[in-house]
C-alpha atoms as an extended CHARMM CRD file, in Angstrom:
* protein
*
       165  EXT
         1         1  UNK       CA             33.2330000000       -4.2430000000      -54.5960000000  PROA      1               0.0000000000
         2         2  UNK       CA             36.6000000000       -2.6200000000      -55.2320000000  PROA      2               0.0000000000
         3         3  UNK       CA             39.4280000000       -2.7160000000      -52.6980000000  PROA      3               0.0000000000
         4         4  UNK       CA             38.9300000000        0.9680000000      -51.7330000000  PROA      4               0.0000000000
         5         5  UNK       CA             35.2580000000        0.3330000000      -51.0840000000  PROA      5               0.0000000000
         6         6  UNK       CA             36.0600000000       -2.7550000000      -49.0120000000  PROA      6               0.0000000000
         7         7  UNK       CA             38.5430000000       -0.8270000000      -46.8860000000  PROA      7               0.0000000000
         8         8  UNK       CA             36.0280000000        1.9960000000      -46.3880000000  PROA      8               0.0000000000
         9         9  UNK       CA             33.3370000000       -0.5300000000      -45.4790000000  PROA      9               0.0000000000
        10        10  UNK       CA             35.6920000000       -2.1890000000      -42.9820000000  PROA      10              0.0000000000
        11        11  UNK       CA             36.4580000000        1.1950000000      -41.4070000000  PROA      11              0.0000000000
        12        12  UNK       CA             32.7350000000        1.8870000000      -41.0980000000  PROA      12              0.0000000000
        13        13  UNK       CA             32.2410000000       -1.4320000000      -39.2980000000  PROA      13              0.0000000000
        14        14  UNK       CA             35.1540000000       -0.6390000000      -36.9550000000  PROA      14              0.0000000000
        15        15  UNK       CA             33.7370000000        2.7890000000      -36.1360000000  PROA      15              0.0000000000
        16        16  UNK       CA             30.3240000000        1.3230000000      -35.3400000000  PROA      16              0.0000000000
        17        17  UNK       CA             31.6600000000       -1.5000000000      -33.1910000000  PROA      17              0.0000000000
        18        18  UNK       CA             34.1840000000        0.5570000000      -31.2140000000  PROA      18              0.0000000000
        19        19  UNK       CA             31.4640000000        2.5660000000      -29.4670000000  PROA      19              0.0000000000
        20        20  UNK       CA             29.3940000000       -0.3920000000      -28.2720000000  PROA      20              0.0000000000
        21        21  UNK       CA             29.6040000000       -3.2100000000      -25.7020000000  PROA      21              0.0000000000
        22        22  UNK       CA             26.8790000000       -5.5790000000      -26.9400000000  PROA      22              0.0000000000
        23        23  UNK       CA             26.3000000000       -7.2660000000      -30.2800000000  PROA      23              0.0000000000
        24        24  UNK       CA             23.5050000000       -9.4970000000      -31.5260000000  PROA      24              0.0000000000
        25        25  UNK       CA             24.0350000000      -11.6480000000      -34.6120000000  PROA      25              0.0000000000
        26        26  UNK       CA             21.1580000000      -12.8530000000      -36.7580000000  PROA      26              0.0000000000
        27        27  UNK       CA             21.1110000000      -14.8570000000      -39.9520000000  PROA      27              0.0000000000
        28        28  UNK       CA             19.3300000000      -12.7320000000      -42.5470000000  PROA      28              0.0000000000
        29        29  UNK       CA             16.8360000000      -14.3560000000      -44.8480000000  PROA      29              0.0000000000
        30        30  UNK       CA             14.9400000000      -12.5240000000      -47.6230000000  PROA      30              0.0000000000
        31        31  UNK       CA             13.1720000000       -9.6040000000      -45.9930000000  PROA      31              0.0000000000
        32        32  UNK       CA             10.9120000000       -6.8900000000      -47.4430000000  PROA      32              0.0000000000
        33        33  UNK       CA             12.3040000000       -3.3670000000      -47.6510000000  PROA      33              0.0000000000
        34        34  UNK       CA              9.5140000000       -2.0030000000      -45.4390000000  PROA      34              0.0000000000
        35        35  UNK       CA             10.2740000000       -4.6120000000      -42.7620000000  PROA      35              0.0000000000
        36        36  UNK       CA             13.9710000000       -3.7490000000      -42.9210000000  PROA      36              0.0000000000
        37        37  UNK       CA             13.2060000000       -0.0280000000      -42.6290000000  PROA      37              0.0000000000
        38        38  UNK       CA             11.0100000000       -0.6830000000      -39.5850000000  PROA      38              0.0000000000
        39        39  UNK       CA             13.7300000000       -2.8600000000      -38.0510000000  PROA      39              0.0000000000
        40        40  UNK       CA             16.3750000000       -0.1630000000      -38.5580000000  PROA      40              0.0000000000
        41        41  UNK       CA             14.0490000000        2.4640000000      -37.0710000000  PROA      41              0.0000000000
        42        42  UNK       CA             13.4030000000        0.2810000000      -34.0130000000  PROA      42              0.0000000000
        43        43  UNK       CA             17.1370000000       -0.3140000000      -33.5930000000  PROA      43              0.0000000000
        44        44  UNK       CA             17.8420000000        3.4270000000      -33.7080000000  PROA      44              0.0000000000
        45        45  UNK       CA             15.0150000000        4.0440000000      -31.2150000000  PROA      45              0.0000000000
        46        46  UNK       CA             16.7090000000        1.5690000000      -28.8580000000  PROA      46              0.0000000000
        47        47  UNK       CA             20.0490000000        3.3930000000      -29.2580000000  PROA      47              0.0000000000
        48        48  UNK       CA             21.6350000000        0.7340000000      -31.4470000000  PROA      48              0.0000000000
        49        49  UNK       CA             23.3750000000        0.4700000000      -34.7950000000  PROA      49              0.0000000000
        50        50  UNK       CA             22.8250000000       -2.1610000000      -37.4330000000  PROA      50              0.0000000000
        51        51  UNK       CA             25.4780000000       -3.6340000000      -39.7190000000  PROA      51              0.0000000000
        52        52  UNK       CA             24.6980000000       -5.7530000000      -42.7550000000  PROA      52              0.0000000000
        53        53  UNK       CA             27.5020000000       -6.8940000000      -44.9450000000  PROA      53              0.0000000000
        54        54  UNK       CA             29.8020000000       -9.5060000000      -46.3600000000  PROA      54              0.0000000000
        55        55  UNK       CA             30.9880000000      -11.8720000000      -43.6900000000  PROA      55              0.0000000000
        56        56  UNK       CA             34.6500000000      -11.8070000000      -44.7590000000  PROA      56              0.0000000000
        57        57  UNK       CA             34.9620000000       -8.0150000000      -44.6640000000  PROA      57              0.0000000000
        58        58  UNK       CA             33.0480000000       -7.7580000000      -41.3820000000  PROA      58              0.0000000000
        59        59  UNK       CA             35.1080000000      -10.5920000000      -39.8390000000  PROA      59              0.0000000000
        60        60  UNK       CA             38.3620000000       -8.8860000000      -40.7640000000  PROA      60              0.0000000000
        61        61  UNK       CA             37.1340000000       -5.5270000000      -39.4820000000  PROA      61              0.0000000000
        62        62  UNK       CA             36.0330000000       -7.0180000000      -36.1440000000  PROA      62              0.0000000000
        63        63  UNK       CA             39.1490000000       -9.1760000000      -35.6910000000  PROA      63              0.0000000000
        64        64  UNK       CA             40.9560000000       -6.5150000000      -33.6350000000  PROA      64              0.0000000000
        65        65  UNK       CA             37.9520000000       -5.4700000000      -31.5470000000  PROA      65              0.0000000000
        66        66  UNK       CA             36.1310000000       -6.8890000000      -28.5260000000  PROA      66              0.0000000000
        67        67  UNK       CA             33.7740000000       -8.5290000000      -31.0260000000  PROA      67              0.0000000000
        68        68  UNK       CA             36.4110000000      -10.8080000000      -32.5860000000  PROA      68              0.0000000000
        69        69  UNK       CA             34.4600000000      -13.8550000000      -31.2990000000  PROA      69              0.0000000000
        70        70  UNK       CA             31.6540000000      -13.0030000000      -33.7140000000  PROA      70              0.0000000000
        71        71  UNK       CA             33.6770000000      -14.1090000000      -36.7200000000  PROA      71              0.0000000000
        72        72  UNK       CA             32.9300000000      -17.7930000000      -36.0230000000  PROA      72              0.0000000000
        73        73  UNK       CA             29.2060000000      -17.1190000000      -36.5200000000  PROA      73              0.0000000000
        74        74  UNK       CA             29.5130000000      -14.8800000000      -39.5870000000  PROA      74              0.0000000000
        75        75  UNK       CA             28.7620000000      -17.4290000000      -42.2580000000  PROA      75              0.0000000000
        76        76  UNK       CA             26.0730000000      -16.6260000000      -44.7740000000  PROA      76              0.0000000000
        77        77  UNK       CA             24.0940000000      -13.4020000000      -44.8160000000  PROA      77              0.0000000000
        78        78  UNK       CA             24.1120000000      -11.7120000000      -41.4030000000  PROA      78              0.0000000000
        79        79  UNK       CA             22.8030000000       -8.7360000000      -39.5360000000  PROA      79              0.0000000000
        80        80  UNK       CA             24.8240000000       -7.5210000000      -36.5530000000  PROA      80              0.0000000000
        81        81  UNK       CA             23.1250000000       -5.1410000000      -34.1630000000  PROA      81              0.0000000000
        82        82  UNK       CA             25.3540000000       -3.1790000000      -31.7630000000  PROA      82              0.0000000000
        83        83  UNK       CA             24.1890000000       -1.7470000000      -28.4160000000  PROA      83              0.0000000000
        84        84  UNK       CA             25.7090000000       -0.1050000000      -25.3500000000  PROA      84              0.0000000000
        85        85  UNK       CA             23.1680000000       -1.5920000000      -23.0070000000  PROA      85              0.0000000000
        86        86  UNK       CA             22.2220000000       -5.2310000000      -22.4650000000  PROA      86              0.0000000000
        87        87  UNK       CA             18.6440000000       -4.2040000000      -21.6250000000  PROA      87              0.0000000000
        88        88  UNK       CA             18.2600000000       -2.3460000000      -24.9250000000  PROA      88              0.0000000000
        89        89  UNK       CA             19.6590000000       -5.3500000000      -26.7560000000  PROA      89              0.0000000000
        90        90  UNK       CA             17.1880000000       -7.5890000000      -24.9230000000  PROA      90              0.0000000000
        91        91  UNK       CA             14.2960000000       -5.2860000000      -25.7660000000  PROA      91              0.0000000000
        92        92  UNK       CA             15.3670000000       -5.2790000000      -29.4110000000  PROA      92              0.0000000000
        93        93  UNK       CA             15.7070000000       -9.0600000000      -29.4360000000  PROA      93              0.0000000000
        94        94  UNK       CA             12.0870000000       -9.3570000000      -28.2830000000  PROA      94              0.0000000000
        95        95  UNK       CA             11.0120000000       -7.2050000000      -31.2380000000  PROA      95              0.0000000000
        96        96  UNK       CA             13.1880000000       -9.1470000000      -33.6860000000  PROA      96              0.0000000000
        97        97  UNK       CA             11.6050000000      -12.4180000000      -32.5310000000  PROA      97              0.0000000000
        98        98  UNK       CA              8.4660000000      -11.2370000000      -34.3270000000  PROA      98              0.0000000000
        99        99  UNK       CA             10.4530000000      -11.5710000000      -37.5820000000  PROA      99              0.0000000000
       100       100  UNK       CA             11.5890000000      -15.1220000000      -36.7900000000  PROA      100             0.0000000000
       101       101  UNK       CA             10.9270000000      -16.2930000000      -40.3440000000  PROA      101             0.0000000000
       102       102  UNK       CA             13.1940000000      -13.4720000000      -41.6460000000  PROA      102             0.0000000000
       103       103  UNK       CA             15.9400000000      -13.3450000000      -38.9910000000  PROA      103             0.0000000000
       104       104  UNK       CA             17.3590000000      -16.3270000000      -37.0980000000  PROA      104             0.0000000000
       105       105  UNK       CA             19.2840000000      -15.6710000000      -33.8660000000  PROA      105             0.0000000000
       106       106  UNK       CA             22.8900000000      -16.8930000000      -33.9040000000  PROA      106             0.0000000000
       107       107  UNK       CA             24.5110000000      -15.4200000000      -30.8000000000  PROA      107             0.0000000000
       108       108  UNK       CA             24.7980000000      -12.4560000000      -28.4490000000  PROA      108             0.0000000000
       109       109  UNK       CA             28.0620000000      -10.9840000000      -27.2410000000  PROA      109             0.0000000000
       110       110  UNK       CA             27.7680000000       -8.8040000000      -24.1440000000  PROA      110             0.0000000000
       111       111  UNK       CA             30.9740000000       -7.3210000000      -22.7780000000  PROA      111             0.0000000000
       112       112  UNK       CA             33.2010000000      -10.4060000000      -23.0350000000  PROA      112             0.0000000000
       113       113  UNK       CA             30.4880000000      -13.0140000000      -22.5660000000  PROA      113             0.0000000000
       114       114  UNK       CA             29.0590000000      -15.0920000000      -25.3850000000  PROA      114             0.0000000000
       115       115  UNK       CA             25.4050000000      -16.1550000000      -25.0680000000  PROA      115             0.0000000000
       116       116  UNK       CA             23.2080000000      -18.6430000000      -26.8990000000  PROA      116             0.0000000000
       117       117  UNK       CA             19.5760000000      -17.8060000000      -27.5590000000  PROA      117             0.0000000000
       118       118  UNK       CA             18.4020000000      -19.6570000000      -24.4730000000  PROA      118             0.0000000000
       119       119  UNK       CA             20.9210000000      -17.8520000000      -22.2340000000  PROA      119             0.0000000000
       120       120  UNK       CA             20.1720000000      -14.4810000000      -23.7940000000  PROA      120             0.0000000000
       121       121  UNK       CA             16.4300000000      -14.9810000000      -23.2610000000  PROA      121             0.0000000000
       122       122  UNK       CA             16.9450000000      -14.4640000000      -19.5070000000  PROA      122             0.0000000000
       123       123  UNK       CA             18.3660000000      -10.9830000000      -20.2060000000  PROA      123             0.0000000000
       124       124  UNK       CA             15.7530000000      -10.2140000000      -22.8470000000  PROA      124             0.0000000000
       125       125  UNK       CA             12.8560000000      -10.8260000000      -20.4500000000  PROA      125             0.0000000000
       126       126  UNK       CA             13.5360000000       -7.5610000000      -18.5960000000  PROA      126             0.0000000000
       127       127  UNK       CA             11.4730000000       -4.8780000000      -20.2620000000  PROA      127             0.0000000000
       128       128  UNK       CA             13.2030000000       -1.9650000000      -18.5660000000  PROA      128             0.0000000000
       129       129  UNK       CA             16.1240000000       -0.9410000000      -16.3950000000  PROA      129             0.0000000000
       130       130  UNK       CA             13.7190000000       -0.4690000000      -13.4500000000  PROA      130             0.0000000000
       131       131  UNK       CA             12.5260000000       -4.0540000000      -13.7500000000  PROA      131             0.0000000000
       132       132  UNK       CA             16.0970000000       -5.3400000000      -13.8280000000  PROA      132             0.0000000000
       133       133  UNK       CA             17.0820000000       -3.2610000000      -10.7860000000  PROA      133             0.0000000000
       134       134  UNK       CA             13.9600000000       -4.3860000000       -8.8950000000  PROA      134             0.0000000000
       135       135  UNK       CA             14.7130000000       -8.0180000000       -9.7270000000  PROA      135             0.0000000000
       136       136  UNK       CA             18.3250000000       -7.5940000000       -8.6020000000  PROA      136             0.0000000000
       137       137  UNK       CA             17.2900000000       -5.9280000000       -5.3280000000  PROA      137             0.0000000000
       138       138  UNK       CA             14.7400000000       -8.6520000000       -4.6110000000  PROA      138             0.0000000000
       139       139  UNK       CA             17.3570000000      -11.3300000000       -5.1610000000  PROA      139             0.0000000000
       140       140  UNK       CA             19.7170000000       -9.4200000000       -2.8580000000  PROA      140             0.0000000000
       141       141  UNK       CA             17.0270000000       -8.8570000000       -0.2150000000  PROA      141             0.0000000000
       142       142  UNK       CA             17.7650000000      -12.0080000000        1.7280000000  PROA      142             0.0000000000
       143       143  UNK       CA             21.5590000000      -11.4730000000        2.0280000000  PROA      143             0.0000000000
       144       144  UNK       CA             21.0450000000       -7.7880000000        2.8600000000  PROA      144             0.0000000000
       145       145  UNK       CA             18.5040000000       -8.5350000000        5.5890000000  PROA      145             0.0000000000
       146       146  UNK       CA             20.8830000000      -11.1630000000        7.0390000000  PROA      146             0.0000000000
       147       147  UNK       CA             23.6690000000       -8.5800000000        7.0740000000  PROA      147             0.0000000000
       148       148  UNK       CA             21.3700000000       -6.0320000000        8.7530000000  PROA      148             0.0000000000
       149       149  UNK       CA             20.4210000000       -8.5480000000       11.4710000000  PROA      149             0.0000000000
       150       150  UNK       CA             24.0860000000       -9.4300000000       12.0180000000  PROA      150             0.0000000000
       151       151  UNK       CA             25.0580000000       -5.7550000000       12.3390000000  PROA      151             0.0000000000
       152       152  UNK       CA             22.1930000000       -5.1470000000       14.7810000000  PROA      152             0.0000000000
       153       153  UNK       CA             23.3020000000       -8.1180000000       16.8960000000  PROA      153             0.0000000000
       154       154  UNK       CA             26.8570000000       -6.8010000000       16.8650000000  PROA      154             0.0000000000
       155       155  UNK       CA             25.6200000000       -3.3290000000       17.8460000000  PROA      155             0.0000000000
       156       156  UNK       CA             23.5140000000       -4.8060000000       20.6860000000  PROA      156             0.0000000000
       157       157  UNK       CA             26.5270000000       -6.7610000000       22.0090000000  PROA      157             0.0000000000
       158       158  UNK       CA             28.7040000000       -3.6240000000       21.9930000000  PROA      158             0.0000000000
       159       159  UNK       CA             25.9550000000       -1.6170000000       23.7830000000  PROA      159             0.0000000000
       160       160  UNK       CA             25.5640000000       -4.4110000000       26.3380000000  PROA      160             0.0000000000
       161       161  UNK       CA             29.3300000000       -4.4660000000       27.0550000000  PROA      161             0.0000000000
       162       162  UNK       CA             29.3950000000       -0.6630000000       27.4150000000  PROA      162             0.0000000000
       163       163  UNK       CA             26.4650000000       -0.8820000000       29.8610000000  PROA      163             0.0000000000
       164       164  UNK       CA             28.3420000000       -3.4460000000       32.0350000000  PROA      164             0.0000000000
       165       165  UNK       CA             31.3460000000       -1.1320000000       32.5140000000  PROA      165             0.0000000000
């Protein structure tokens, strides 16, 4: 690749990465063209962008972005998938797991957090935004109900004091 082409490729990587908050890195092994086409289609359907390329060029392009931490994992042949939504990235990861002999998970970068496969699996288990919100509300249910009881007790005390006057 000539220098002009490398610079253009680096710019393309920068443009892709600047619009996204999540990145998944996979080690790419030999994969059939039809499988790669299906993977790209699934990524687009989940509102993501895929980047395949030389690790040195990609590392240099990402060095000044929020994805600079990825450079430590960019050895060998890699696929980086960018997303704006952690749930979409989790959904995509579940689909990519079906190609485990072709793509090996290296790391996930969400906002400024770096996740191993085991850590990322907890995000990937949510199949939709509704499920994640329901799970969050259920986990908040206990503190919210405690707060509601406390406010009711406070309200009852104030009413009681007003009644004594």
